[in-house]
Kinemage of the C-alpha trace (Angstrom):
@kinemage 1
@onewidth
@group {chain A} dominant
@subgroup {mainchain}
@vectorlist {calphas} color= white
{ca unk a 1} P 7.908 2.499 -11.771
{ca unk a 2} L 11.574 2.993 -10.967
{ca unk a 3} L 13.553 0.829 -8.523
{ca unk a 4} L 13.680 3.537 -5.861
{ca unk a 5} L 9.920 3.810 -5.797
{ca unk a 6} L 9.565 0.043 -5.696
{ca unk a 7} L 11.927 -0.179 -2.690
{ca unk a 8} L 10.092 2.607 -0.936
{ca unk a 9} L 6.707 0.969 -1.445
{ca unk a 10} L 8.047 -2.417 -0.242
{ca unk a 11} L 9.452 -0.803 2.837
{ca unk a 12} L 6.199 1.034 3.538
{ca unk a 13} L 4.233 -2.159 3.000
{ca unk a 14} L 6.418 -4.113 5.391
{ca unk a 15} L 5.998 -1.407 8.036
{ca unk a 16} L 2.151 -1.645 8.110
{ca unk a 17} L 0.696 -3.186 11.267
{ca unk a 18} L -0.115 -6.921 11.013
{ca unk a 19} L -3.839 -6.285 11.433
{ca unk a 20} L -3.800 -4.088 8.347
{ca unk a 21} L -1.768 -6.554 6.314
{ca unk a 22} L -4.138 -9.323 7.234
{ca unk a 23} L -7.190 -7.393 5.999
{ca unk a 24} L -5.719 -6.781 2.567
{ca unk a 25} L -6.568 -9.211 -0.226
{ca unk a 26} L -3.746 -10.578 -2.418
{ca unk a 27} L -4.951 -8.223 -5.188
{ca unk a 28} L -4.827 -5.215 -2.863
{ca unk a 29} L -1.309 -6.140 -1.739
{ca unk a 30} L -0.197 -6.242 -5.414
{ca unk a 31} L -1.900 -2.892 -6.039
{ca unk a 32} L -0.198 -1.358 -3.036
{ca unk a 33} L 3.190 -2.396 -4.389
{ca unk a 34} L 2.731 -1.770 -8.094
{ca unk a 35} L -0.237 0.388 -9.100
{ca unk a 36} L 0.174 3.910 -10.366
{ca unk a 37} L -3.189 4.781 -8.841
{ca unk a 38} L -4.909 2.939 -5.981
{ca unk a 39} L -8.612 2.183 -5.946
{ca unk a 40} L -10.737 4.103 -3.385
{ca unk a 41} L -11.315 0.881 -1.350
{ca unk a 42} L -7.564 0.548 -0.735
{ca unk a 43} L -7.321 4.234 0.318
{ca unk a 44} L -10.111 3.652 2.815
{ca unk a 45} L -8.351 0.638 4.386
{ca unk a 46} L -5.098 2.615 4.650
{ca unk a 47} L -6.480 6.077 5.445
{ca unk a 48} L -4.756 6.430 8.795
{ca unk a 49} L -1.393 5.776 7.190
{ca unk a 50} L -1.687 8.059 4.215
{ca unk a 51} L -0.272 11.557 4.301
{ca unk a 52} L -2.048 13.861 1.867
{ca unk a 53} L 0.133 16.325 -0.030
């Protein structure tokens, strides 16, 4: 993952509402920031914040 993508993900992560951040496990937080593909469970937790292309 390039630095631009890392910065964009970090910015997106920090902009999530506190209630959402609190419901994510440490593993899910790491996946959000670094994974090439998210597991379905993470998509479900973040579904209202994901824009489908």
